[in-house]
N, C-alpha and C positions, 0 to 999 in steps of 0.2 A: 784546369788547375785544381788540385785537391786542397780543401780547407782542413786544418788539423785542430783537434780539441783533445783535452784530456778525457772529457766525459760528454757523451751525447745521451740525452734523455728523450725517449719517444713518448709523447703525450703531455699536453699542457693543461692537465686537469689538476685536481687537488694533490694527488701523490706526486705527479711529475714536477710541478712547480715547487713543492715543499722540498723534494730531493735536490732539485737544481740549486736552490738557495743554500741548502745545507752544504752541498758539495762546493759551491762557490766560496763559501766562507772558510773552507779548508784549503783554499789557495788554488783550486783546480780551475782550468778554463772549461766552461760549461756551455753547451748549446742545447736548447729545448726545441724539438720539432713537433709540429702538429699539422695534420691535413686540414683542419677546420680553419675558418676565417676569423674566429675569435677564441681566446683562451677561456678555460673554466666554464664552459656552457652549462655543465651539470651543477656546478656551484651556484650559478646565477638562478637556476630554476628551482633549486632545492628549498624545502621548508616554506613553500608558498611565496618564494622570492625573498625570504628572510634568513635562510640558511641555518639549519640546526647543526652548528659547526662542531659540537662535541657533546659528550654526556659525562658529567662528573662522577657518575656511578659505574663507569666502565670497568668491567672485569672480563677475563677470558670466558666466563660462563655465558656472556651475551653474544658469543660468536659460534658459527657453525662451520665445521671443516671435517674432512676425513681424518685429519690429525688434530684433535682439539688442543693439543699441547703446543702446537707450532706458534700460535700468536702470543704466547705468554711473555717471551723475552722482550720483544719490541714494545708491547704494551706496558711492561714494567719499567722500561727505560725511558719512555716518553709518555708521560701521563696527560690527562686532560688539563691539569693545572699548568703544565708547561705551555700548552697551546693557548690557554687562557691568558697567561702572562704575556705571550706574544701579541695577542689581540688587544689587550689593554695597553700595551706599550705603544701601539699604533693609534690609540684613542678611540677604538671602536666600542660604542656603547652596546650592552647586551642585556637580555632579559631571560629569566628562567621560567619558561611556560609551564612545564611540569617538572617534578622533582629530578634535578640533574640535567635536564634538557636545556641547553643554552642556545638562544637565537640572537641574531642581530636585532637591536632595537629599531634599526632603520632598514637597510637593504643588504641583500646578499653581495651586492657589488663591493661592499666594504671588505669582506673576507677575501675576495679575489684581488682587490687592490693591495691588501696586506701582502699577499703572496707575490704579486708582481713587483711591489716596492722592494721586498726582500731580495728577489732575484736581481733587481737593478743594483741595489746596494752591494750584493755579493758578486756582481760582475757577470752574472749568468744571462746569456742572450736568449730571447724567445723568438722563434721564427715560425710564422704561420703559413697556411696555404702551401704546405710542403709535404708531399707524400713520398714515402720511401718505397722504391720498387725492387731494389736488389740489396742484399747484404753479402759482402765479400764475393761479388760477381755472381751470386746465386739469386734467382728470383724468389721472392717470398710468396710461394704458391698459396693461392686462396686469399690473398690480401684484398681481393675485390669481392669476397664473400663466398668463393668456391671452396672446395675441399683441398686440404693440403696434400702434399705428395710424400709425406713421411720424412724420416731422418735422412740427412745428407752427411755421411762421415767426413767428406772432404771439407764441408762447411765447418764442422766442429774443429777439425784440425787447423783450419785457417785462422781460427779465433786466437791462436797463440800470437799472431802478429797484429792483433787488434781488430777493429771493425771498420770496413769501408762501406759506406752507404751511398747508393746511387739515387739521386732525386732529379726532378725536372730542372732544378736550378744548379745542378752540378754534383760533383763527388765530394764526400766528406769522410774524414777518418777520425777515429777516437780509440784511445786505449781501453776505455770502459764504455759499455752500452747498457743503459737502464731502460727496461720496458715497463712503461706506466700507461699502457694503452686502454686500460679498463676492460669491461666485459661487453655483453651484448645488449644491455638494458638501454631502452629509449634510442633506437636507431636514428630517429629524426635529429638527434643531437650529434650524430656522427659516429655512434658506437658500431663496432664491427669486430670480426674475428682475427684481426691482424696479429695481436699478441699471441693468441693460441697457435696460429699457423707458424709464426716465427719460432715459438718454443718447440713445436713438433719438428721443424726442419733441423733444429739442433739436437734432436733425439730425446727431448724431454716429454714426459707423459702428461697429457691433458685429460682430466677427468670429465665425464659427461656433464654438460651444462643444462640449466633450466632457469626459468624466471622465478625470482623470489621477491617478497614484499610486493605482491601484485594482487589486484582485485579478482574475485571469482566471478565466473559466468554461471548461469543457472539452467537447470533442466526446464523444459517448457512448462511443466505443471507448477513449479515453484515461481517461475518468472511471471506466470499469468496472474497470480495474486499479489506478488511483491512489487512488480513494476509500477503499479498505480501509486505506490508510496515513495517514488523517486524523490530524493531530497530529504527524507525523514531519517533521523539518526536516534540512537539510543545507546546507553552504556550497557554493555553485555560482557560476559566472559565466554570466549570461544576456545575450543580445544580441537587439536588435530595432531596426529603423530606423537601423542604423548606429551605435548606442550600446551599450556593453558595461559591465556592472556586476558586480563580484564581491561578493556579499552572501548572506545566508542565504535559502533557499527554504523555504516552509512549505506542506505539503500539507493541504488542508482537505476537508470533505465536498462542497463546491461546486466546488473547482478548485485553483488554485495561487496562493499568496499569499506573504507574507514580503517583506522589503526588495528582494530581487533582482527579483521579479515586479512589485512596485509601481513600481520605478524604470523598468523597460523599458516598462511599460504606457503611459507618457507619450510614447513614441516609436513604439509599435506602431500599425499601421493595420489595420482589419478586412480579413481575407483573407490577411494576411501570416503568416509563421511566426515562432516564437520559437525561438532556438537555446539549448540548455543544455549547458554544460560541467560535468559532474558532478564532475570532478576538476581544478579549476583550479590546484591547487598541484602537480600532477604533470605535468611537461612531456611525458613519453614513457611512457604506460601500457603500450604494447606491449613496451617494453624491460623494464619492471617485471614484467610478466606472464611474460616469458621467463626472467627471473631467478628468479621464484617457482617456475616449472616445474622449473628445475634444482635448486632447493633443497628443494622439497616436491612432488615429482612426483605423489604420491597425493592431494594436496589439490585441492579443486574451486575454481571461480571464485568461488562464493559465499563460501567461507572467506576467499579473498583480499580480497573486497569488504568483509568485516567489519573489515578494518584501516582502512577509510575511512568506513564508514557504520554506522548502527545495524543490529542483526541483522534487524529487520523489513524495512528498506529493501534490505539486501543480498540477502535471500532473495527479495523480490519482483522486484528487477531481474533476478536470475539466472533466475527462473521465467518472467517475462514475455518475456524475450529468448531463452530457450532455451539458456542457458549451463550445460549439464549435463555431468557426467562429470569425471574427474580431469584435471588440467592436463597430465599426460604424454600424454594422448590428443588434445590440442589442437595443431594445426599452427601454424606461424608465421603463416600466412595467417589462420587462425581467430582467433588472438590479436590480430592487427592489426584484424580486423573488430570484435572486442569493444572494443578501444581506441577505434576510430572512433566507436562508439555512445556510449561514456562521455564522449568529448570533444566530441561534436557531435550530441547527441539533439535532434531538431526536432519541434515540435508546432504545430498550427494551432489557436489558441483559438477556442472558439465565440463568445466575446465577453468582456465584462468585467461586473463586478457593477454598473457604472453609478454614478450620483451617490449612490446609497444609502450606499455605503461609501467613495467616492472621497475622498482627502484634499485634492485641489485641483480647480479647474475650469480646463481648458486653453482658450485663446481668450479672448474678452471684448472690452471696449472697445478699439478700434484705437488704439494708442499714437500714431499719426501725428496724432491729433486733440488731443493733450495735450502741454503743455510738459514736457520731461524735467527741467527745473530747478525749476519751481513746481507742476507738476501741475494747472495751470489749463487749462481747455478753450480752445483757441486762438480758436474762433469764438464763445465765450460767456464774456465776462469775468465773473469772480466765481463761476464754477462749477468745482469741483475734483473729481478722481477719484483715489482712492488704494487700494492694497492689491490684493486678489484680483479686484476688478471689472475691473481692467485686464488686457490681454493680456500678462501676465508671470507665469510659473509656475516655481517653483524645484524642484529635486530634493529627494528625501527627506533629512532630516537637519538640520532647523533653518533651512534657507535661506528658506522661505516666511515664517516669522516675521521673519527679518531684513529681507525685502522690505517687510513691513508696517511695521516700525519706521522703515526708511529713507525710504520714500515718504511716510509720515505726518509725519515730522520735517521733510522738505523742504517739504511743503505748509503745515505749521503755521507755519514761519518766513516763508512767502510771503504769508500771509493779511493 
């Protein structure tokens, strides 16, 4: 026996739950499906368990896409203040850790509970442990991680009669189908290519994907001297792909992480270098070194570096770059060379840690195939795509959650 709904949402994550609640409040019968055993797993682990649920400074400039204009409409119509009002209405206490970055004062569970409560109030059902194997009697090729089989014209034509989904629990039918299955980031939480393969089966273009907001791995030579500093952090300015971010850098056993590295990783390309300014707050280190030489001629470069870094990092930088001897023995030219390294150290990453630890997936469904106002596929009426499955990726700091809320709200109103 087939169960019938007005709307079926695939994916019980941030975007999926938000869309389901919004659609439910419009009077639609809504079912959310997810193959996982728990909803909102990515919400729960985000922000160190406290969920950086939005950023008050959200603008389209904080997002990357082949079409940078696509995100504007949804972001303008559902702002961070809208979601903040929802959070506060549910009594969730929050803190602003950095300018604009809002976190739960308690636990990420509170944001998930807000969404689940909203779904409950809106009459939207959430069904877990349910995998979709067929859509309109066609298998979703590659749903298990393999490659898709390309467009199926018959499948596209069949969408005129709605969407029949086959699951282990039986067959379902809906007039509207919303794909909120996310990207490939953190497969241990259940991420996979289902949404991309489904889009391809309907003849939609999926742009190449890669890991974003992800730590770098190092070449052996750099790893040899940096790995001993695992756990050490410093405020730096990092630059790659023409983008510069002043954030903390964290040295790990595997490479370089922390917000500075995660941010530039989304703009870095294999084979390129990453530039690191170790002293972003100091405009002219050479002048500062000359002044230190005049005031403390017997002191070494390492001692001067301790005024900016931990003792471990100061010692390692001085040792690795050969900055030995008292300042009084350093010529102006030598001090200029030291300053140049501190302001513009460059390294070529071996790669990144990949989807295993990436916070987002870059690329995805080509936004040219989707309406920026309704998120409905232009060539397949009734089929909607929201959230990370689309080729829209935000910077670190709550922007990706705001995209989930905004895109989901726009689609939920249009269903």
